[in-house]
Each structure stands twice: as structure tokens, then as C-alpha cells.
C-alpha positions, -999 to +999 in steps of 0.1 A: +000+000+000+011+035-009+010+049+027+023+019+044+045+028+074+070+011+096+065+018+133+083+008+166+062+003+197+079+000+228+059-018+258+042-036+228+032-067+245+003-057+266-023-029+272-021+003+250+011-010+231-005-041+221-037-024+212-017+000+189+002-027+174-030-044+164-045-015+151-015-005+129-012-040+116-051-041+107-043-008+088-016-027+069+016-010+084+044-028+096+051-031+131+081-040+156+069-046+191+094-045+218+095-049+257+113-068+282+093-099+284+094-120+254+065-141+260+037-114+254+056-100+225+055-135+209+017-137+213+012-102+197+035-113+168+017-146+162-017-127+164-008-097+142+022-105+120+042-077+139+078-085+144+088-092+181+121-079+194+126-081+230+146-052+244+153-029+274+149+006+264+171+016+293+200-001+278+218+018+249+230-012+233+194-027+234+180+004+220+204+003+191+198-034+185+160-025+183+162+002+158+187-020+137+161-048+138+133-025+122+158-014+096+171-048+086+135-063+085+119-034+066+145-008+055+132+023+070+114+038+100+085+060+099+070+061+133+079+057+170+055+049+199+073+054+232+049+034+256+071+014+279+067+027+314+066+018+350+050+032+381+061+033+419+038+050+443+052+071+472+053+107+483+088+123+480+099+117+517+088+082+514+103+069+481+136+051+480+162+063+457+161+030+439+125+033+430+129+070+419+159+058+398+137+029+383+108+051+372+131+078+357+152+054+338+122+037+323+098+065+317+122+091+307+159+079+301+145+051+278+125+074+256+156+097+253+178+068+242+151+056+217+147+090+203+185+096+199+186+062+180+154+066+157+159+105+151+183+099+120+159+076+103+127+096+111+143+126+096+148+109+065+114+096+064+099+128+078+083+105+104+062+109+136+067+103+173+039+096+199+049+094+235+024+079+260+024+100+291-004+102+316-030+128+329-003+127+357+019+146+335-008+174+337-024+169+372-008+153+402-023+131+429-014+115+464+018+096+466+026+101+430+059+120+430+082+099+407+056+089+382+042+122+377+076+139+375+086+114+350+055+119+328+057+155+329+092+153+319+082+129+291+058+155+278+084+182+275+110+157+260+086+150+232+077+189+229+114+195+225+116+171+197+085+189+181+103+223+183+137+212+173+130+187+145+095+201+133+113+224+107+131+191+093+098+173+090+093+152+121+064+156+141+061+145+179+031+145+200+019+132+235-011+113+246-022+117+282-046+088+292-065+086+323-074+052+338-072+026+312-078-011+317-042-026+316-020-051+336-004-020+354-039-003+362-053-037+372-024-043+397-029-008+412-067-014+414-063-046+430-041-030+458-068+001+461-096-024+465-078-041+493-067-009+510-102+006+509-119-022+520-141-025+489-148-062+497-160-087+469-160-062+442-124-063+440-108-045+411-141-037+393-153-019+424-121-001+425-123+010+388-160+022+395-147+041+425-116+057+408-137+070+379-168+081+398-159+118+390-150+112+355-177+125+329-179+093+313-179+074+346-157+046+333-120+036+327-109+036+292-099+009+269-066+003+253-081+004+220-095+039+226-060+053+233-047+034+204-071+051+181-056+085+191-021+071+188-027+059+153-042+092+142-013+112+154+011+090+136-008+094+103-007+119+078-043+131+088-026+146+117-001+165+096-005+198+114-005+186+149+029+189+164+039+195+199+004+187+213-005+168+246-038+152+239-058+140+268-076+107+264-092+107+297-129+109+295-128+145+306-112+141+338-090+171+333-118+191+322-133+191+357-129+219+383-124+200+416-140+230+434-173+220+419-173+183+425-190+189+460-220+201+441-227+166+429-208+144+453-202+142+490-163+140+491-149+125+524-114+114+531-107+078+536 
């Protein structure tokens, strides 16, 4: 197909990354999925025909190997989805330096290394980058210091690419999802359910509680975020550069000072 593109998706074995790989493959594009765990990547590759290449994006050699694998297989690179990420909870005074370092290396240094390795090829193809940040890049929450800081920095890293390389044809944008059903979110909801004593409802009750103030009253699906990512990668978004697109059901549109008009808010 004339507009067939080659896209690397990090964190491509599950959740938003896997949904993005599926959608891109359905549209006929060539996709390389990467992540630390080989087995989820193998399943996505078998399901979609994507190329699986396990790698650690915090390792410069692994990053170079990933980009080389895409070039060897397909001869070019048109898109990069920076989706690999981890979360560690804790207020600044409670977080260990080891957890802080893990979050920053994975959520910020990894994307930096990927961009450095991919940019020469994206400049050649006049390609596109989409980073998966979070509403935490825009709004903070309780005991979320490292994750929020890493995602805010990721947003600005991507914006820097938009500013510096936009004149040379490379676009870079960020999506900021709210709660989306994924392995990482499921684990957080299971902990929340236990901490909040939500009983038999478990993670389902936790998702309902966590999205009660969302205008759409539900968590997102990975496919919904994948639609936004795929659009931003495409020529249909040719004038969109340096944007931070919230995919959050309207959570960040709410004025917290007005929520008491509809809900009784009490501390746990």
C-alpha cells in the first residue's frame, strides 16, 4: 500500500502498546513490538504478524539493536511509539532512591535513548513520534511523585523534539490517558480495593470508585488510546505537532472545586 509505514512500539506486549500494534497492523502497516518480556511479544507477533524484538529501552545497546532490527527487516522507520513505562507509588519523603531511579530510567531515559537512536531515520522519512504519558503529566495525585514527575518530563522531552525537528519534517506529540484497563492499572486497582476495603467487588469496584468523578463514569479501553495514537502517527494529523492530547474521558476538564455540588467528598 502506498502509505504503508514502519512503526516501532515499545511496551508493545500488553495494554495500550499491544492495542496500538493491532490497530496499525489492521491498517496494513509494518510494526516492530518491543518490551522486556518475550512471551507477551510472541503472542502479539503470532496474532498480528508484527515483528517481536525483546529489548530493554534503558540499555543503549538494546535500543540500538531494536532500531537496527526494524531497519534490517523493513529498510526504513516512519514512526515511534514511546509506550514502555513503570509506576512506583510514594510521596517524595517516602520513596527510595532505587524506586525513583527505576521510574526515571524507564519512563524518561529510555524514551531519550530511543529518540536519539531513531531520529536520524525519522528525519529521512519525515516521520512521527507519539509518547504515551498520562494525565499525571498535567495533574498530580496523592503519593505519585516519581511517576508524575517522569511523565511531565516525558511530555516536555517530546515537545522538545517537536520544536527542534519540526522544521525538518518530524512531528512529535504526546497522549495523556486517564485510567485505562491494563496490567499495570489492574494491579493498582487490586491494591486500592484491598486498601479501601471494597470487599468482593475487588478491582471492578475499585475502577468504579476511581472513575466516579469522570464525566464518562468508566475507565478507558486500550483500543481507545490506540485510536488516538494511530491518528497522531498518520498524515491525517499532519499539522499536529507538540500537542498533549488528553484521552481521559474528560477528567482533566473538571474543576475540583465544583465536584462537591454533585458528590459528597470525604477523606478515607
